[in-house]
PALO-862807 format. One record per residue (C-alpha): residue in one letter; z negated, y, x. Coordinates in steps of 0.25 Angstrom, whole numbers, padded with zeros to 4 digits, always signed. Each point is the difference from the previous one (the first is absolute). Layout:
// PALO-862807
AZYX ...
This chain:
// PALO-862807
M+0030-0088+0342 G-0005+0008+0011 E+0001+0014+0007 P+0005+0004+0010 Q+0009-0013+0001 I+0001-0012-0008 G+0015+0000-0002 P+0003-0010+0012 W-0010-0009-0004 W+0010-0005-0011 F+0014+0008+0003 A+0007+0004+0009 A-0002+0015+0003 N-0001+0012+0010 E-0015+0004-0003 T+0000+0015+0000 P-0001+0009-0011 T+0014+0005+0002 D+0008-0012-0004 K+0000+0000-0014 A+0010-0010-0009 T+0003-0003-0015 Y-0007-0015-0002 D+0005-0013-0008 I-0012-0009+0002 T+0000-0016-0005 L-0013-0007+0001 R-0001-0016-0002 V-0012-0005-0005 P-0006-0012-0005 R+0002-0001-0017 G-0012+0005-0007 Q+0000+0012+0009 Q+0004+0014+0002 A+0005+0007+0009 I+0000+0017+0001 S+0005+0011+0007 N+0007+0012+0000 G+0008+0005-0010 E+0007-0007-0013 L-0001-0011-0002 L+0016-0007-0001 S-0003-0013-0003 R-0009-0012-0001 R+0007-0016+0003 S-0008-0012-0001 Q+0006-0013+0007 G-0008-0012+0003 D-0012+0005+0005 W+0006+0012+0005 T+0001+0015-0006 T+0006+0008+0004 W-0002+0015-0001 R+0007+0012+0001 W-0003+0016+0004 E+0008+0013+0003 M-0003+0012+0006 T+0009+0009-0001 D-0004+0012+0005 P-0003+0001+0018 M-0013-0005+0001 T-0006-0003+0015 T-0002-0013+0005 Y-0017+0002-0002 L+0003+0004-0016 A+0005-0014-0002 F-0009-0011-0006 F-0001-0014-0007 A-0012-0006-0008 A+0002-0015-0002 G-0011-0006-0007 R-0005-0005-0014 F-0001+0014-0007 E+0002+0005-0015 V+0012+0009+0000 E+0001+0011-0011 K+0013+0006-0002 G+0005+0012-0008 T+0005+0015-0004 A-0009+0013+0003 D+0008+0013-0002 G+0013-0004+0000 R-0004-0010+0014 P-0001-0014+0002 Y-0012-0005+0007 V-0005-0012+0005 Y-0015-0004+0002 A-0007-0013+0005 V-0013-0004+0002 S-0005-0012+0008 R-0007-0011-0009 L-0009-0003+0011 L-0007+0010-0006 G-0008-0004-0014 D+0004+0005-0014 S-0009+0011-0001 A+0005+0007+0013 R+0014-0004-0003 D-0003+0008-0011 D-0007+0012+0008 A+0012+0000+0010 F+0012+0000-0011 R-0007+0014-0007 L+0000+0007+0014 L+0014-0005+0003 Q+0003+0006-0015 R-0005+0014+0005 T+0013+0001+0009 P+0009+0006-0009 G-0008+0010-0004 I-0004+0004+0013 V+0015-0002+0004 A+0004+0012-0010 W-0011+0010+0005 L+0004-0003+0015 E+0013+0005-0004 E-0005+0012-0008 Q-0006+0004+0015 F+0011-0006+0010 G+0013-0001-0008 P+0007-0013-0004 Y-0004-0015+0002 P+0009-0003+0011 Y+0003-0015-0006 R+0005-0006-0011 S-0015-0010-0002 V-0015+0000+0001 G-0010-0009+0001 G-0010-0006+0007 V-0006-0014+0006 V-0014-0004-0002 T-0002-0010+0012 G-0013-0011-0002 L-0005+0001+0017 R-0011+0009+0000 E+0000-0001+0015 V+0013+0008-0001 G-0009+0012-0001 F+0013+0012+0000 A+0010+0002-0010 L+0016+0005+0005 E+0007+0009-0006 N+0013-0012-0002 Q+0011+0009-0004 S+0001-0001-0015 R-0010-0009+0000 P-0013+0002+0007 T-0011-0013+0002 Y-0014+0002-0002 P-0013-0007+0003 Y-0007-0003-0013 V-0011+0009+0002 G-0010-0003-0011 G+0009+0007-0013 P+0006+0012-0005 D-0013+0009+0004 P+0004+0017+0006 G+0001-0007+0013 S+0012-0010-0003 V+0008+0010-0007 A-0003+0009+0011 L+0008-0011+0009 V+0010-0002-0009 V+0004+0016+0001 H+0000+0002+0014 E+0008-0015+0001 Q+0010+0006-0010 A+0001+0013+0007 H+0003-0007+0013 Q+0015-0002-0009 W+0003+0014+0003 F-0007+0002+0013 G+0001-0012+0009 N+0011-0009-0008 D+0010+0010-0003 V-0004+0012+0009 T-0005-0008+0013 L-0005+0003+0016 R+0009-0001+0010 R-0010-0003+0010 W-0014-0007-0004 S-0008+0011+0008 D+0003+0009-0013 T-0007-0011-0010 W-0008+0015-0005 V+0015+0002-0006 H-0002-0013-0010 E-0017-0002-0001 G-0003+0015-0001 F+0010+0003-0013 A-0005-0013-0007 T-0015+0003+0003 Y+0004+0015-0005 A+0006-0007-0015 E-0012-0006+0000 W-0009+0012+0000 L+0011+0006-0009 Y+0000-0010-0010 A-0014+0000+0000 D-0001+0017-0003 Q+0010-0001-0011 H-0007-0013-0006 G-0015+0005-0001 G-0005-0003+0013 P-0005+0008+0010 T+0012+0015+0006 L+0009+0000+0009 G-0013+0010+0006 E-0012-0009-0003 T+0007-0011+0007 L+0005+0009+0013 Q-0013+0005+0002 N-0008-0013-0004 E+0010-0007+0011 Y-0001+0012+0010 E-0015-0003+0001 S-0002-0015+0000 Y+0005-0004+0012 G-0006+0001+0016 S+0006+0005+0011 E+0005-0016+0004 F+0008+0002-0013 W+0007+0015+0006 Q+0002-0005+0013 V+0013-0007-0003 Q+0013+0005+0001 V+0008+0000-0013 S+0013+0004+0007 D-0001-0013+0007 P-0010-0008-0002 G+0005-0011+0011 P-0001-0014-0005 A-0015-0002+0001 H-0001+0009-0013 I+0013-0001-0006 W-0009-0003-0013 S-0012+0007+0003 Q-0006+0008-0012 A+0002+0011+0007 V+0017+0000+0000 Y-0001-0004-0017 R-0013+0012-0003 R+0004+0010+0010 G+0016-0001-0004 G-0006+0002-0016 M-0009+0011+0004 M+0012+0007+0008 L+0009-0001-0012 A-0013+0006-0009 A-0002+0009+0009 L+0016+0006+0003 R-0002+0002-0015 N-0010+0008+0001 R+0008+0008+0011 I+0012+0003-0005 G-0003-0002-0017 A+0002-0011-0012 A+0015+0003-0003 A+0004+0002+0014 H-0006-0015+0005 E+0006-0005-0012 T+0013+0004+0004 L-0002-0002+0013 L-0005-0016-0005 R+0013-0003-0007 E+0012+0006+0010 W-0008-0008+0010 I+0002-0014-0010 S+0016+0008-0002 R+0004+0003+0013 H-0004-0012+0007 H+0003-0011-0011 E+0005-0013+0004 S-0003+0003+0014 N-0010+0002+0011 A-0008+0011+0006 T-0010+0007+0007 G-0014+0007+0001 A+0007+0011+0006 D+0012+0001-0009 F-0011+0001-0012 R-0007+0011+0008 A+0013+0009+0002 L+0004-0003-0014 A-0016+0005-0005 E+0004+0013+0009 E+0015-0001-0006 I-0007+0001-0015 S-0012+0009+0002 G+0006+0011+0011 Q-0012-0002+0006 D-0002-0002+0015 L-0010-0014-0001 D+0001-0004+0013 T-0016+0002+0002 F-0003-0007-0013 F+0006-0012+0002 T-0004-0001+0016 E-0013+0002-0006 W+0000-0010-0010 L+0009-0010+0006 D-0001+0002+0015 D-0013+0005+0004 T-0012-0010+0002 D-0010+0008-0006 R-0003+0005-0015 P+0007+0013-0004 A-0007+0011-0003 R-0003+0005-0014 S+0012+0011-0002 A+0009+0004-0011 A+0009-0003+0013 N-0004-0013+0001 G+0001+0000-0014 V-0015-0006-0004 P-0008+0013-0005 A-0014+0001+0004 A-0011-0010-0008 
């Protein structure tokens, strides 16, 4: 697993985000081990010392979202809300840690159902997740239909936020994928915003409180990153995630909750299974809201200082 490049490490690919395809993935591992990948499991056959696992992703998927995990995993399969799921947790974790990991993964269908209420139908036929035993991995990844998570110490609120983030990417990043890597905020800002919206609706800080807290939390270095084109050195910086999320929360204040909800749903509907740019989002926001938002987006995404508090910038006075 890896982003922005991983595909050519294990299959022939043009490693660009626009190179989407359907996948038929066959993996052969020593008997007694498991091989987990994207989509739905078509077959598992053992012969001699080897077991062959075959997975199929029938919806278009860009190369970096294809993954596999091979090793000794405990696997749980079933159906929730009419949709098949596959959860896998590494046996490198102890019994208690595995139980914690499965409890966290089992939150997935409920989180997906909530995300559907916000953004429209889930884009894929199956859901799931994988928890690795390699603590040094240090990051999660939104592999299509089956994100990978590091073990983070149990189902605490931070862990739930991570599941919300990676599942939100199934819409923002996986279904609608950026066209160029300078637009990373089109993925990460949206997934971060989804975390904050989930907290707002599940007993955590309100969206307004989060926006105010985030706005006040960072020094000048954070604001000096140009979110709309952060360059290779800052492509995964916190500024891309957090300022992208702040921009969406501020945009909600600027255009109103109803227009904002329509905008995010239309973004998914209009660019379903395809690629889009940050410029496309700006244009759609103006189309849906009927407002001139050039200065708003310039303040949040292009400029390299903190936007001033104002109604125009979507940040009310403290």
